[in-house]
C-alpha positions as CSV (number, residue, x, y, z in Angstrom):
1,M,-15.8,-4.4,24.7
2,T,-14.3,-4.4,21.2
3,E,-16.3,-4.6,17.9
4,E,-14.8,-8.2,17.6
5,Q,-15.6,-9.6,21.0
6,M,-19.1,-8.3,20.1
7,G,-18.9,-10.2,16.8
8,D,-17.7,-13.5,18.5
9,L,-20.3,-13.5,21.3
10,Q,-22.8,-13.0,18.4
11,V,-21.6,-16.0,16.7
12,L,-22.2,-18.2,19.7
13,S,-25.6,-16.6,20.5
14,D,-26.5,-17.5,17.0
15,L,-25.2,-21.1,17.1
16,R,-26.9,-21.8,20.4
17,S,-30.4,-20.6,18.5
18,W,-29.3,-23.0,15.8
19,H,-28.9,-26.0,18.4
20,R,-31.9,-25.3,19.8
21,R,-34.1,-25.1,16.8
22,Q,-32.7,-28.5,15.8
23,I,-33.7,-29.7,19.4
24,E,-36.9,-28.4,18.5
25,Q,-37.1,-30.6,15.1
26,A,-35.4,-33.7,16.7
27,L,-38.8,-35.2,17.1
28,G,-38.0,-37.0,20.4
29,D,-34.7,-38.7,19.5
30,I,-33.0,-38.5,23.0
31,R,-29.7,-39.2,21.5
32,V,-29.8,-35.6,19.1
33,I,-31.6,-34.1,21.8
34,Q,-28.5,-34.6,24.1
35,A,-25.9,-34.0,21.6
36,H,-27.5,-30.3,21.0
37,E,-27.9,-29.7,24.1
38,Q,-24.1,-30.3,25.0
39,A,-23.4,-28.1,22.1
40,I,-25.4,-25.2,24.0
41,L,-23.8,-26.1,27.2
42,R,-20.2,-25.8,25.5
43,L,-21.1,-22.6,23.7
44,H,-22.5,-21.2,27.3
45,Q,-19.6,-21.5,28.5
46,L,-17.3,-20.5,25.3
47,S,-19.4,-17.0,25.9
48,A,-18.7,-16.8,29.6
49,T,-15.1,-17.3,29.0
50,K,-15.1,-14.6,26.3
51,R,-17.1,-11.9,28.6
52,Q,-14.9,-12.6,31.3
53,H,-11.7,-11.8,28.7
54,A,-13.5,-8.9,27.4
55,T,-14.3,-7.9,31.2
56,E,-10.6,-8.1,32.0
57,D,-9.4,-6.3,28.5
58,E,-11.5,-3.5,29.4
59,A,-10.1,-2.9,33.0
60,D,-6.5,-3.4,31.9
61,R,-7.4,-0.6,29.4
62,Q,-8.6,1.4,31.9
63,R,-5.5,1.0,34.2
64,T,-3.2,1.5,31.4
65,C,-5.3,5.3,30.4
66,A,-5.3,6.1,34.4
67,A,-1.6,5.0,34.3
68,N,-0.8,7.1,31.4
69,S,-2.6,10.3,32.4
70,Q,-0.8,10.2,35.6
71,I,2.3,10.5,33.7
72,G,1.4,12.2,30.5
73,G,1.7,9.4,28.2
74,P,-0.2,8.4,25.6
75,Q,-4.0,7.3,26.2
76,T,-5.3,4.3,24.5
């Protein structure tokens, strides 16, 4: 995973934490709680997508590296 990808995931994690704190402070206002829960769910979905893309990117890098090593090309 690249530094940029790790940074993106950290930002999403920080946002989820912020929304959780907002839920704790909502004082039973169900609309506020539901809005923050929906935001947390969406952030979780974004994180999963980012992780999947990072995994796919890494697999592509490894395939490229393996192919280049077989033909004597540059390795990344």
